[in-house]
C-alpha positions as CSV (number, residue, x, y, z in Angstrom):
1,M,-22.7,12.7,0.4
2,V,-19.6,10.7,-1.3
3,E,-20.3,7.4,-2.2
4,E,-17.8,4.7,-1.1
5,R,-16.6,3.0,-4.3
6,R,-14.1,0.7,-2.6
7,A,-14.8,-3.1,-2.7
8,H,-12.7,-3.3,0.9
9,P,-13.0,-0.9,3.9
10,R,-9.5,0.7,4.4
11,L,-8.3,0.8,7.9
12,R,-5.8,3.6,9.0
13,A,-2.8,2.0,9.4
14,Y,1.0,3.0,9.4
15,H,3.5,0.3,8.6
16,P,6.8,0.5,7.0
17,V,6.6,-0.8,3.5
18,R,9.1,-0.9,0.4
19,L,7.7,-0.1,-2.8
20,Y,9.9,-1.4,-6.2
21,L,8.8,0.4,-8.9
22,G,8.4,-1.2,-12.3
23,N,11.8,-2.4,-13.8
24,S,14.0,0.0,-11.9
25,P,15.9,-0.7,-9.4
26,S,14.8,2.1,-7.2
27,V,13.0,1.5,-4.1
28,V,10.7,4.0,-2.2
29,E,11.0,3.0,1.6
30,T,8.2,5.0,3.2
31,L,5.0,4.0,5.4
32,T,1.6,3.0,4.7
33,K,-1.5,5.7,5.9
34,D,-4.3,3.2,5.2
35,L,-4.3,-0.3,4.4
36,A,-7.1,-2.7,3.0
37,L,-7.3,-6.1,1.4
38,G,-7.4,-4.6,-1.9
39,G,-4.9,-2.0,-1.7
40,L,-3.1,0.8,0.4
41,R,-2.4,4.5,0.7
42,S,1.3,5.5,1.0
43,I,3.3,8.6,1.4
44,S,6.1,8.7,-1.2
45,A,8.9,11.3,-1.8
46,T,9.3,9.8,-5.5
47,V,6.7,10.5,-8.3
48,I,4.8,7.3,-9.0
49,P,2.8,7.6,-12.0
50,V,-0.4,6.3,-12.4
51,S,-0.4,2.5,-13.9
52,T,3.2,2.0,-12.7
53,E,3.9,-1.8,-11.7
54,V,5.0,-1.8,-7.9
55,R,6.4,-4.7,-6.1
56,I,5.5,-4.4,-2.2
57,E,7.0,-5.5,0.8
58,L,4.7,-4.9,3.8
59,L,6.3,-5.3,7.4
60,L,2.9,-5.8,9.5
61,S,4.5,-6.5,12.6
62,S,8.6,-6.9,13.7
63,G,9.8,-10.0,13.5
64,V,7.5,-11.5,11.0
65,E,8.4,-12.0,7.2
66,P,7.0,-9.2,5.3
67,L,4.1,-9.7,3.2
68,S,5.0,-9.6,-0.6
69,V,2.8,-8.3,-3.3
70,R,2.3,-7.1,-6.8
71,G,0.4,-3.9,-7.2
72,R,-0.3,-0.4,-9.6
73,A,-0.7,2.9,-8.7
74,V,-4.2,4.0,-9.3
75,W,-3.9,7.5,-8.3
76,F,-1.1,9.9,-7.3
77,R,-1.6,13.7,-5.7
78,T,0.7,16.2,-4.2
79,I,0.4,16.7,-0.5
80,P,-0.1,20.3,-0.1
81,D,2.8,22.5,1.5
82,S,4.9,19.6,1.1
83,N,7.6,17.8,-1.1
84,Q,5.7,14.6,-0.8
85,F,2.8,12.8,-2.6
86,E,0.5,10.3,-1.5
87,V,-0.3,7.3,-3.8
88,G,-3.0,4.8,-3.7
89,I,-1.9,1.2,-4.7
90,A,-4.2,-1.4,-5.9
91,F,-3.1,-4.9,-5.2
92,A,-3.1,-7.4,-8.3
93,G,-1.2,-10.1,-7.3
94,I,-1.2,-11.6,-3.7
95,S,-0.6,-15.3,-2.8
96,E,-3.2,-17.2,-0.5
97,P,-1.0,-17.2,2.6
98,D,-0.3,-13.9,2.5
99,K,-3.9,-12.7,1.7
100,R,-5.0,-14.5,4.8
101,R,-2.4,-12.9,6.9
102,L,-3.5,-9.6,5.6
103,S,-7.3,-10.4,6.3
104,A,-6.6,-11.9,9.8
105,Y,-5.0,-8.6,10.7
106,L,-7.3,-6.8,9.3
107,D,-9.8,-8.4,11.2
108,R,-8.5,-7.9,14.8
109,A,-6.9,-4.6,14.4
110,P,-8.6,-1.9,16.4
111,R,-10.8,0.3,14.6
């Protein structure tokens, strides 16, 4: 059995997300695959090297302002038989109001 090393449990969740990579003007518009208080997993058609600083805009529901979070890519892998990738991003900076919004969302989301 593999021991879980994450500090926060992940919730399978598909939400629109924009990833602004480092100081580059490029933006990756995609979906999350799972989400936790400490980070997210996302799909990407763009290579995002480990340790890349990322600014994240995460839309939890329509009609509500997206969460704005700073993060860092902590792992990256190719999706087999695809030209897409998965990337794990750890949150490195989240405001208290956005942290409370995310926490409330995760608490009430169906499991």
